[in-house]
C-alpha positions in Angstrom: -1.6 -13.2 55.1 -2.1 -9.7 53.7 -0.4 -6.6 55.0 -3.7 -5.5 56.5 -4.1 -8.8 58.3 -0.6 -8.6 59.7 -1.1 -5.1 60.9 -4.4 -6.1 62.6 -2.8 -9.1 64.2 0.1 -6.9 65.5 -2.4 -4.3 66.8 -4.5 -6.9 68.6 -1.4 -8.6 70.1 0.0 -5.3 71.3 -3.4 -4.3 72.9 -3.7 -7.6 74.7 -0.1 -7.4 75.9 -0.6 -3.8 77.2 -3.8 -4.8 78.9 -2.2 -7.7 80.6 0.8 -5.5 81.7 -1.6 -2.9 83.2 -4.0 -5.4 84.8 -2.7 -4.7 88.3 -3.3 -0.9 87.7 -6.9 -1.2 86.6 -8.5 -1.0 90.1 -6.4 2.1 90.9 -7.5 3.7 87.6 -11.1 2.8 88.2 -10.9 4.4 91.6 -9.9 7.6 89.8 -13.2 7.3 87.8 -11.7 5.8 84.6 -14.1 3.4 83.0 -14.6 1.3 79.9 -13.2 3.0 76.9 -11.1 5.4 79.0 -9.1 2.4 80.1 -8.7 1.2 76.6 
């Protein structure tokens, strides 16, 4: 794996982890009019 591939893998994993951790908060955020990319 190249450094770029490792960095991309870390970024993807971190994003997926954060999304999973915040999953319970998504309805609350959506009720405050956050949508799509705002949630990302």
